[in-house]
ZAMAR-411583 format. One record per residue: residue number from 0; x, y, z of N, C-alpha, C, O in turn. Coordinates in steps of 0.001 Angstrom, whole numbers, padded with zeros to 6 digits. Example, Ala and Ser with C-alpha at 12.3 -4.5 7.8 and 13.67 -1.06 7.14 Angstrom:
<recs>
(rec 0, (013190, -005690, 007800), (012300, -004500, 007800), (013200, -003300, 007800), (014236, -003319, 008465));
(rec 1, (012850, -002250, 007080), (013670, -001060, 007140), (012900, 000030, 007870), (013409, 001138, 008039));
</recs>
This chain:
<recs>
(rec 0, (081504, 025621, 163784), (081047, 026347, 164949), (081617, 027768, 164991), (080872, 028737, 165138));
(rec 1, (082937, 027884, 164861), (083535, 029214, 164955), (084109, 029678, 163623), (084903, 030618, 163580));
(rec 2, (083713, 029029, 162547), (084125, 029455, 161227), (085411, 028850, 160703), (085869, 029213, 159620));
(rec 3, (085999, 027935, 161451), (087215, 027277, 160979), (086851, 026120, 160057), (085742, 025588, 160099));
(rec 4, (087786, 025761, 159252), (087625, 024585, 158404), (088624, 023533, 158874), (089751, 023883, 159225));
(rec 5, (088254, 022283, 158891), (089143, 021212, 159306), (089373, 020223, 158176), (088446, 019848, 157459));
(rec 6, (090617, 019810, 158030), (090977, 018807, 157033), (091753, 017717, 157757), (092754, 017992, 158419));
(rec 7, (091289, 016484, 157628), (091975, 015365, 158271), (092823, 014638, 157236), (092335, 014288, 156162));
(rec 8, (094097, 014411, 157561), (095028, 013715, 156686), (095424, 012409, 157379), (095999, 012416, 158467));
(rec 9, (095105, 011289, 156724), (095406, 009989, 157311), (096509, 009238, 156575), (097103, 008309, 157122));
(rec 10, (096784, 009644, 155322), (097840, 008987, 154534), (098718, 010055, 153905), (098255, 011155, 153603));
(rec 11, (099974, 009727, 153711), (100919, 010698, 153157), (100498, 011202, 151780), (100828, 012328, 151407));
(rec 12, (099779, 010386, 151027), (099325, 010801, 149695), (098317, 011953, 149754), (098074, 012604, 148738));
(rec 13, (097734, 012211, 150912), (096737, 013269, 151060), (097348, 014625, 151422), (096653, 015641, 151387));
(rec 14, (098624, 014655, 151765), (099228, 015885, 152286), (099198, 017018, 151272), (098767, 018125, 151594));
(rec 15, (099647, 016754, 150057), (099716, 017819, 149053), (098336, 018430, 148795), (098198, 019652, 148748));
(rec 16, (097330, 017592, 148631), (095975, 018088, 148397), (095447, 018897, 149567), (094772, 019909, 149379));
(rec 17, (095759, 018446, 150781), (095308, 019165, 151972), (095930, 020558, 152032), (095247, 021527, 152362));
(rec 18, (097219, 020665, 151715), (097883, 021976, 151713), (097270, 022893, 150664), (096990, 024058, 150948));
(rec 19, (097056, 022377, 149448), (096451, 023199, 148392), (095063, 023677, 148807), (094707, 024839, 148607));
(rec 20, (094293, 022773, 149382), (092941, 023108, 149827), (092980, 024158, 150942), (092194, 025106, 150937));
(rec 21, (093900, 023982, 151896), (094005, 024919, 153014), (094453, 026302, 152548), (093915, 027315, 152994));
(rec 22, (095431, 026342, 151658), (095955, 027637, 151222), (094994, 028377, 150301), (095097, 029597, 150171));
(rec 23, (094070, 027683, 149665), (093108, 028357, 148797), (091774, 028606, 149508), (090834, 029111, 148894));
(rec 24, (091687, 028264, 150767), (090448, 028435, 151521), (090174, 029908, 151816), (091094, 030724, 151882));
(rec 25, (088901, 030230, 151989), (088506, 031605, 152304), (088417, 031847, 153811), (087958, 032903, 154248));
(rec 26, (088852, 030877, 154593), (088817, 031013, 156054), (089965, 030223, 156680), (090612, 029437, 155987));
(rec 27, (090231, 030410, 157958), (091312, 029663, 158619), (091045, 028157, 158577), (089905, 027702, 158676));
(rec 28, (092136, 027403, 158427), (092036, 025947, 158294), (092955, 025270, 159301), (094076, 025718, 159543));
(rec 29, (092466, 024199, 159875), (093287, 023346, 160733), (093483, 022021, 160000), (092514, 021364, 159618));
(rec 30, (094739, 021636, 159810), (095037, 020339, 159208), (095363, 019375, 160341), (096327, 019570, 161082));
(rec 31, (094553, 018344, 160464), (094728, 017321, 161496), (095421, 016135, 160833), (094777, 015343, 160145));
(rec 32, (096722, 016012, 161036), (097509, 014968, 160382), (097823, 013835, 161349), (098406, 014046, 162412));
(rec 33, (097424, 012630, 160957), (097754, 011444, 161735), (099211, 011095, 161442), (099598, 010962, 160281));
(rec 34, (100007, 010949, 162478), (101427, 010661, 162292), (101831, 009428, 163077), (101124, 008992, 163986));
(rec 35, (102969, 008878, 162717), (103538, 007730, 163413), (104439, 008267, 164523), (105447, 008909, 164227));
(rec 36, (104109, 008027, 165781), (104920, 008564, 166873), (106349, 008005, 166899), (107222, 008576, 167552));
(rec 37, (106586, 006917, 166207), (107915, 006325, 166169), (108778, 006890, 165044), (109982, 006636, 165008));
(rec 38, (108184, 007650, 164126), (108915, 008203, 162982), (109451, 009584, 163344), (108674, 010466, 163708));
(rec 39, (110759, 009787, 163251), (111309, 011105, 163591), (110898, 012149, 162560), (110917, 011874, 161360));
(rec 40, (110527, 013347, 163016), (110146, 014392, 162072), (111370, 014925, 161330), (112369, 015287, 161952));
(rec 41, (111289, 014971, 160020), (112399, 015464, 159204), (111838, 016507, 158247), (110850, 016243, 157562));
(rec 42, (112448, 017684, 158188), (111978, 018687, 157230), (112081, 018158, 155803), (112877, 017255, 155545));
(rec 43, (111299, 018696, 154874), (111302, 018161, 153514), (112637, 018298, 152791), (112958, 017467, 151941));
(rec 44, (113413, 019312, 153103), (114704, 019510, 152426), (115765, 019784, 153485), (115834, 020881, 154039));
(rec 45, (116568, 018802, 153754), (117632, 018959, 154746), (118986, 018831, 154061), (119133, 018134, 153057));
(rec 46, (119954, 019510, 154619), (121302, 019407, 154065), (121972, 018153, 154628), (121514, 017576, 155614));
(rec 47, (123055, 017749, 153987), (123786, 016585, 154479), (124317, 016853, 155892), (124291, 015964, 156743));
(rec 48, (124800, 018082, 156142), (125329, 018421, 157471), (124237, 018312, 158534), (124493, 017836, 159641));
(rec 49, (123012, 018753, 158201), (121916, 018646, 159160), (121583, 017184, 159432), (121364, 016793, 160578));
(rec 50, (121547, 016379, 158370), (121239, 014963, 158545), (122328, 014255, 159344), (122039, 013399, 160180));
(rec 51, (123571, 014615, 159084), (124675, 014011, 159815), (124569, 014326, 161307), (124751, 013443, 162146));
(rec 52, (124275, 015583, 161634), (124147, 015982, 163042), (122970, 015257, 163701), (123078, 014805, 164840));
(rec 53, (121855, 015149, 162989), (120694, 014465, 163550), (120971, 012977, 163740), (120567, 012397, 164748));
(rec 54, (121653, 012355, 162786), (121989, 010936, 162908), (122886, 010690, 164119), (122690, 009724, 164856));
(rec 55, (123871, 011566, 164321), (124748, 011439, 165501), (123938, 011575, 166779), (124182, 010856, 167748));
(rec 56, (122975, 012494, 166791), (122136, 012680, 167981), (121286, 011441, 168242), (121119, 011038, 169393));
(rec 57, (120744, 010829, 167177), (119941, 009615, 167357), (120784, 008468, 167890), (120345, 007732, 168774));
(rec 58, (121979, 008312, 167364), (122850, 007226, 167815), (123215, 007409, 169284), (123312, 006436, 170031));
(rec 59, (123417, 008660, 169694), (123803, 008942, 171076), (122630, 008818, 172048), (122839, 008611, 173243));
(rec 60, (121403, 008943, 171549), (120225, 008893, 172428), (119923, 007453, 172816), (119758, 006599, 171946));
(rec 61, (119849, 007177, 174116), (119585, 005803, 174540), (118208, 005290, 174103), (118045, 004092, 173873));
(rec 62, (117211, 006185, 173985), (115866, 005754, 173623), (115797, 005333, 172151), (115234, 004285, 171833));
(rec 63, (116362, 006140, 171262), (116273, 005867, 169827), (117402, 004959, 169357), (117170, 003967, 168666));
(rec 64, (118620, 005308, 169738), (119777, 004506, 169384), (119910, 004243, 167894), (119515, 005072, 167074));
(rec 65, (120449, 003124, 167553), (120706, 002759, 166159), (119424, 002650, 165320), (119424, 003116, 164181));
(rec 66, (118333, 002058, 165828), (117120, 002002, 165000), (116623, 003394, 164590), (116187, 003584, 163454));
(rec 67, (116686, 004353, 165494), (116274, 005717, 165169), (117179, 006335, 164131), (116713, 007029, 163228));
(rec 68, (118476, 006088, 164251), (119431, 006623, 163282), (119198, 006014, 161906), (119239, 006725, 160901));
(rec 69, (118956, 004714, 161848), (118706, 004056, 160561), (117435, 004582, 159907), (117386, 004765, 158691));
(rec 70, (116428, 004818, 160702), (115184, 005363, 160169), (115407, 006759, 159592), (114880, 007083, 158528));
(rec 71, (116183, 007581, 160290), (116477, 008932, 159813), (117270, 008896, 158511), (116984, 009657, 157588));
(rec 72, (118248, 008028, 158436), (119061, 007910, 157226), (118205, 007401, 156063), (118354, 007865, 154933));
(rec 73, (117318, 006457, 156336), (116424, 005935, 155301), (115540, 007053, 154750), (115362, 007157, 153536));
(rec 74, (114993, 007876, 155617), (114145, 008988, 155178), (114951, 009986, 154343), (114458, 010495, 153336));
(rec 75, (116168, 010261, 154754), (117031, 011169, 153997), (117317, 010598, 152608), (117290, 011334, 151621));
(rec 76, (117585, 009314, 152524), (117892, 008680, 151239), (116693, 008733, 150294), (116867, 008841, 149080));
(rec 77, (115481, 008657, 150840), (114289, 008716, 150004), (114170, 010050, 149275), (113528, 010113, 148227));
(rec 78, (114765, 011104, 149794), (114730, 012412, 149137), (115418, 012375, 147768), (115123, 013199, 146903));
(rec 79, (116323, 011431, 147576), (117085, 011370, 146341), (116539, 010356, 145341), (117062, 010231, 144234));
(rec 80, (115498, 009637, 145724), (114919, 008641, 144822), (114036, 009321, 143778), (113405, 010336, 144074));
(rec 81, (113982, 008789, 142585), (113110, 009369, 141555), (111651, 009364, 141997), (111198, 008441, 142674));
(rec 82, (110935, 010391, 141612), (109518, 010464, 141944), (109235, 011131, 143266), (108072, 011229, 143656));
(rec 83, (110242, 011593, 143970), (110036, 012277, 145252), (110045, 013749, 145066), (109887, 014494, 146033));
</recs>
């Protein structure tokens, strides 16, 4: 309608392709990414100090508590696994 392009991302395996497609587009692009509202957002490359501070914040938060902290630590650990 207004010249924008839309890309819908429903699985994590689609993210890289969507970014390549968006950055090589000849017009503005909106990436519509379906996310899990229970998964805490973590930048792709975080330092140990940043992860430690975030984990402490999750543990202290009554809503997230220990499950939120464990999820954050699990995501951080995945950064060090082969193939990531």
